[in-house]
C-alpha positions as CSV (number, residue, x, y, z in Angstrom):
1,X,9.3,-9.1,40.3
2,X,12.7,-7.4,40.7
3,X,13.1,-4.0,39.2
4,X,15.0,-4.1,35.9
5,X,17.4,-1.5,34.8
6,X,16.5,-0.3,31.3
7,X,17.0,2.7,29.0
8,X,14.3,5.0,27.7
9,X,15.0,3.6,24.2
10,X,14.4,0.0,25.3
11,X,11.2,1.1,27.0
12,X,10.0,2.7,23.8
13,X,10.8,-0.3,21.7
14,X,8.7,-2.5,23.9
15,X,6.0,0.1,24.1
16,X,5.7,0.1,20.3
17,X,4.9,-3.6,20.4
18,X,2.1,-2.9,22.9
19,X,0.7,0.0,21.0
20,X,0.7,-2.0,17.7
21,X,-1.1,-4.9,19.4
22,X,-3.6,-2.9,21.4
23,X,-3.8,0.6,19.9
24,X,-3.4,3.9,21.8
25,X,-6.7,4.1,23.6
26,X,-6.8,0.5,24.8
27,X,-3.3,0.7,26.2
28,X,-2.6,2.1,29.7
29,X,0.5,2.9,31.6
30,X,0.1,-0.3,33.6
31,X,0.3,-2.3,30.3
32,X,3.4,-0.4,29.2
33,X,5.1,-0.9,32.5
34,X,4.3,-4.6,32.6
35,X,5.6,-5.1,29.1
36,X,8.9,-3.6,30.0
37,X,9.2,-5.4,33.3
38,X,9.0,-2.1,35.3
39,X,6.7,-1.1,38.0
40,X,4.3,1.6,37.1
41,X,6.2,4.0,39.4
42,X,9.5,3.2,37.7
43,X,7.9,3.7,34.3
44,X,6.7,7.2,35.4
45,X,10.4,7.9,36.3
46,X,11.2,7.8,32.6
47,X,7.9,9.1,31.0
48,X,5.3,11.5,32.5
49,X,2.3,10.1,30.6
50,X,1.1,7.8,27.8
51,X,1.0,10.6,25.3
52,X,4.7,11.2,25.7
53,X,5.4,7.5,25.3
54,X,3.3,7.3,22.1
55,X,5.0,10.4,20.6
56,X,8.4,8.9,21.3
57,X,7.2,5.6,19.9
58,X,6.1,7.2,16.7
59,X,9.4,9.2,16.4
60,X,11.5,6.1,17.0
61,X,9.4,4.2,14.3
62,X,10.0,7.1,11.8
63,X,13.7,6.8,12.4
64,X,13.6,3.1,11.9
65,X,11.8,3.4,8.6
66,X,14.0,6.2,7.5
67,X,17.2,4.4,8.3
68,X,16.3,0.9,7.2
69,X,13.8,1.4,4.3
70,X,13.4,4.9,3.0
71,X,17.2,5.4,2.8
72,X,17.3,2.7,0.1
73,X,15.6,5.0,-2.3
74,X,18.7,7.2,-2.4
75,X,21.2,4.5,-3.3
76,X,22.3,6.0,-6.6
77,X,24.5,2.9,-7.5
78,X,21.3,0.9,-8.0
79,X,18.5,1.3,-10.6
80,X,15.2,2.7,-9.6
81,X,13.7,-0.8,-9.9
82,X,16.3,-2.3,-7.6
83,X,15.8,0.4,-5.0
84,X,12.1,-0.1,-5.0
85,X,12.4,-3.9,-4.9
86,X,14.7,-3.6,-1.9
87,X,12.4,-1.1,-0.1
88,X,9.4,-3.3,-0.9
89,X,10.9,-6.5,0.6
90,X,11.7,-4.7,3.9
91,X,8.5,-2.7,4.1
92,X,6.5,-5.9,3.4
93,X,8.1,-7.5,6.4
94,X,7.6,-4.5,8.6
95,X,3.9,-4.4,7.7
96,X,3.2,-8.1,7.9
97,X,5.5,-9.9,10.3
98,X,4.3,-8.3,13.5
99,X,0.7,-8.0,14.5
100,X,-0.8,-4.6,13.7
101,X,-0.1,-3.7,10.1
102,X,1.0,-0.1,9.7
103,X,1.6,1.6,13.1
104,X,1.1,5.1,11.6
105,X,-2.1,4.3,9.7
106,X,-3.6,2.5,12.7
107,X,-2.8,5.4,15.0
108,X,-4.2,8.1,12.7
109,X,-7.4,6.1,12.1
110,X,-7.8,5.5,15.9
111,X,-7.0,9.0,17.1
112,X,-7.5,11.7,14.4
113,X,-11.3,11.9,14.8
114,X,-10.9,12.4,18.6
115,X,-7.7,14.5,18.8
116,X,-4.9,15.7,16.6
117,X,-2.2,15.0,19.1
118,X,-0.1,12.7,16.9
119,X,-0.8,14.2,13.5
120,X,2.6,15.9,13.2
121,X,4.5,12.6,13.7
122,X,2.2,10.7,11.4
123,X,2.4,13.4,8.7
124,X,6.2,13.2,9.0
125,X,6.2,9.5,8.4
126,X,4.1,9.8,5.3
127,X,6.2,12.7,4.0
128,X,9.4,10.7,4.4
129,X,7.8,7.8,2.5
130,X,6.6,10.2,-0.2
131,X,10.0,11.8,-0.6
132,X,11.6,8.3,-0.8
133,X,9.2,7.2,-3.5
134,X,9.7,10.5,-5.4
135,X,13.4,9.7,-5.5
136,X,12.5,6.3,-7.1
137,X,9.8,7.4,-9.5
138,X,11.3,10.7,-10.6
139,X,13.2,9.2,-13.5
140,X,9.9,8.0,-15.1
141,X,7.3,10.6,-14.3
142,X,7.2,14.4,-14.8
143,X,6.6,16.6,-11.7
144,X,2.9,17.2,-12.4
145,X,2.2,13.4,-12.4
146,X,4.9,12.3,-10.0
147,X,3.2,13.3,-6.7
148,X,-0.1,11.7,-7.9
149,X,1.7,8.4,-8.7
150,X,3.5,8.4,-5.3
151,X,0.3,9.1,-3.3
152,X,-1.5,6.4,-5.3
153,X,1.2,3.8,-4.5
154,X,1.0,4.7,-0.8
155,X,-2.8,4.6,-0.8
156,X,-2.7,1.2,-2.5
157,X,-0.3,-0.3,0.0
158,X,-2.1,1.1,3.0
159,X,-5.5,-0.1,1.6
160,X,-4.0,-3.5,1.1
161,X,-2.8,-3.6,4.7
162,X,-6.3,-3.0,5.9
163,X,-7.6,-5.8,3.6
164,X,-4.8,-8.0,4.9
165,X,-5.9,-7.5,8.4
166,X,-9.5,-8.1,7.5
167,X,-8.8,-11.3,5.5
168,X,-5.6,-12.4,7.3
169,X,-4.0,-12.6,3.9
170,X,-0.5,-11.0,3.5
171,X,-0.5,-11.7,-0.3
172,X,-2.8,-8.7,-0.6
173,X,0.0,-6.5,0.5
174,X,2.5,-8.3,-1.7
175,X,0.3,-7.6,-4.7
176,X,0.2,-3.9,-3.8
177,X,4.0,-3.8,-3.7
178,X,4.1,-5.7,-7.1
179,X,1.8,-3.0,-8.5
180,X,4.1,-0.4,-7.3
181,X,7.0,-2.1,-9.1
182,X,5.0,-2.2,-12.3
183,X,4.8,1.6,-12.3
184,X,8.7,1.8,-12.7
């Protein structure tokens, strides 16, 4: 196979697909190199180890959610319900269209009991999500109740993603987003 020229960003994008499908511990550098069309040696030219690739994959995914989904919570020209509806449509697709569910939840469930290597990135993702939802729900709930409602919404969605994977039924996730909309 001829060597392909690629960028670190393109390598990370493809690596995200591999990590989502296989998880962190079942993925090795050979898998990542093969998915990107690089030799293992060429892959090491860009990244020193799998941990670095995963950390960059998580950061790129945070940026993707922040830019495409969470940013919708701050569109002041739309009502809170419209903002949450728009976020829900895109988040539903992100969690259901590709294999794997929630990349962040899967990673924390797989790794946190063994090591805390990726907790900073995973916490960052959930903090961004919480802030976005606070921006949506703050018009309805007082500060003392707001954080509880936001965390309950995220827990409901994440739990529904687990059940979706178990039952192979994405309507479970859709119903969680519908419940989130009912709280507006």
